[in-house]
Phi, psi and omega in degrees: 000325179291321179294312184285312184284313187266309190284312182291330173297316174299316179300315179294320178293319187290316189262351182251355184292328188283343183237022177254162188276355173218164181287109179291336181282336182252342174238183183308135004269351180058175168288150179291134173278147175279110186271100182297311184298315182299319181289326180287325173291332174296318176298315180301313183295316176298325177295323175299319183294318174302311179303308181296329184283339180296328186269313192262321188204094181300333177302321176301322177292321181289323176300313179298320180295322171297316181301314179295323180294314177294317182294328177299316179290320181296316178296319174306313178299310178301325181289328181281329188259318192224010180243161177231156178295164180286145171294326177277127180291133182268116180272094188289326183296327182273337185266343182301314182294326179296316178289328177294319180292322174296320174299321179292321177297321176298313176304313177301320178292324181286335182284336187297306177300329175292322182290322178300318177294322179293319190252011177225165178286153179220177184288128181265353183263339179215171180096174183288346185240032177289161173070017178227153180283323177203171181292325182297325179292322174299313186290316177299315182296319184267339185228087185301327189286345178294322180298321179294316179299314182287334174287324176287331181280342182277357180287141179301324181297319180297318181295320179297314178301314179293322174298315179295323176294312177299321173297322179290320179296320180295314178298323179291317176294325177296310179298319175301313179298323178295321177294324177290319177300318180291321174295324177295323179301309180302310179302318182294318180294324178299312180297323178293313182298320177299311180296316179295320177300314180300314184295319180297320182291321184290337186263330190241347179247144173239135176279142179295138175085000000 
């Protein structure tokens, strides 16, 4: 799609603009825009495939990793050669939280199949966990330290310690974000006062000489 939609379109606009009856660079078909939101959603989808592949099929994770490396260089080339910035300004500060929320939702969706496999019956004739009664038996058999970790984690004291630690981390992150918002508000007010003072000085004050 990059070669057909962006590169060939850019070639047509660049070399046929001089002999066309209207300006191809400013009207239809123009140069292709680099769609930031679409590319970010594509990265989120590939990240979900990598997360899901780690448990069921590591080959999918490797394939997506190679794909993302190749696509990064192809996109870099297309931005330099045949793309222009979007006409609509991309507001990163307002969109970051939205994309982080989408990434969190993708992580939750990728955890659902793993939880289903853990707590429900699955096919014993095909798939990565065939010839075993359950996944925990496979993990304990091949990774003996997993049994010790699970035994330690199943104790009530460990659960309380982890719960308290996570609560403290969440409170710390929340208080940090509130302090950062307060500093941003103060900086915004300071910039408004400075800009107002500069405009007032330019209107009412004159420098000697």
